[in-house]
N, C-alpha and C positions, 0 to 999 in steps of 0.2 A: 424606322417605320416605313411601311410601304404606302404608296399613293392610293387614293380611291380609284376603283375600277368602274364604279357606277356613280351616277349622280344621285344625290339624296332627293327623294320625292316620297315622303312617308305615306301620303294618302293613296297614291297610285300603287306604290309597292305593297302596302297593306292589303288593298283590294285584290291585287293580283296574286299575292301569296295565299290569301284566304280562299280565293276562287280556285286556284290550282289545287289547293289541299282538299277542298270540298269535292271537286270533280274527280280527283284520283280516288278519294274514299268512296264516292258513289259508284265509280266504275268498278272498283274492286268488289263492293257489296253486290251490285247488280249482276256483274258478270259471273260471280261465284254461283249464281242461281241457274246459269245456262251451261249446258254441255253440248258441244258440237260433235257430231258423229262424222268425222272426216278421217280418211286414211292418209296420213302424212308421209308414209313410206319409212317411218322410223318410230321407235317407241317414244311416245310423247312424255313419258316420265323422264326423258333426258332433260326436259325443261326443269324439273325439280333438282336434278343433279347439277345443272348449270346454275340454278338459284343458290345451292349450297356452296358451290365454288365461288360465285360472285360474293356471297355474304362473308365467306372466309377471307377473301381478298379485302373486302371493305373493312372487316375487323382489324386486319393487319394495317391497312392505311390509316385508320382512325388512331391506332396506337402510335404509329410512325409520325402522324401529324401532331399528336400531343407531344411527343419527344421533340420534334422540330421547334414547336412554339416555346417549349421550356428552354431550349437552346437559343432562343431569340432569332431563329432562322425563319422569319416571317414569310419570306417569298416561297420558301420550300413548303411551309405549312399551308399557304394559300394554294399552291399547286397540287399538293396531296389531297387537300379537302375537295378541290374541284374534281379531281380524279375519282374520289369516293362518291361524290354526287352523281357523276356521269355513270359510274358502275351501278349506282342505286337506280338510275332510270332504266338501265338495261335489265336489272333485277326485276323491276316492276313489270316491264313488258313480258319477261320470261315467266314471271309469276302468273300474270293474267293468262298467258298462253297455256301454261300447265293446267290451270283450273278449267279453262274453256275446253280443252281436249281430253281431260281426264275425269272431271267431276271431283267429287269428294272421296277421300279414302278414309276408312274407319280404322282406328288403331285396334290391332288384333291381339295384343299381348295381355298379360294379367299380372297380378302380384304387385310388388313394390315398383317395378319399372313402369307399370300403368299409371300409378299414382304420380310418379316423377314426371312422366310424359304430360299428364293433364295439368299438373302444377305449372310446368314450363309453358305449356300452351295457353293456359289461362292468364299468365302474366304477359306472354309474348303478344298475343292478339290485341289487347287494348293499347299497349304501348306502341305497337306497330301502327295502330290506327291514329294515334295522336302525334307521333314523332315528326311527320312531314312538316307541318307549319313551324315547328321549333327549328328544324334543320334550315328551312328557307329563311326564316327571320334571322337566325344566327349568321347565315351566309350573307344575307343582305347587309347586316350591320358591319360585318368585316369588309365587304366590298365597297361600302360607302365610307370606309375609314372611321366608323364610329366604334372605336376599339374598346372603350369602356362598356358600352352596351353589348358589344360582341362578346366580351369576356363574361359578363353577367349571365347571358343566355347560354354560352358554351358550358358553363359550370353544370347546367342541367342537361343540355342537349347531348354533350359528349357521352356521359355514362348511360343515358337512355338509349341513344343510338347504338352504342357498343353492345349493350345488353340485348337489344332487339336483333342486332346482327349476329351475335354469338348464339342466342337461343333459337334463331332461325335455322342455323346449321344443326343444333341439337334436335330440333323438331324433325328435320329431314332425316337425321341418322336414326331416330327412333321410329319414324313412320315408314321409311322406305322399304323395310322388309315386307310390308303389307300391301305394296303396290302390286296390282294384277295386270 
């Protein structure tokens, strides 16, 4: 087993995790209502492409971390998960930038693909909204060497985070033809 990287302090950690989760959620909701008219000198839909690339890498990292932990390579698991979390922060910044500079894009397709798109979107959005505190609590339990609690949370966090990450890429692939 690996040593604790953080000192256990449940009350402070809980407050910090819940505060960060709320602030991120509020920022995404509030900033999605704003569109900045700024000439960036490049197509701001590049942020969406960056988001899809980042989400793809995060998906691969999550699976790789799962394999590492199954192989009992806990140090590798920890490092991969920290990389996935860092990339997720970059994703969040890019996501906010994309919506600030582009506003909302309407899906322009029809038929079965439209139904698939909206099904994916309607599952992706609420799960994306609630996954952050799960990720942070799971990471906290791992970093404080509370491995039993870490494993219990990870049983839910891993598949939800992986689903959100993969469906984020699918949403991009389905909506990107309608970017103007």
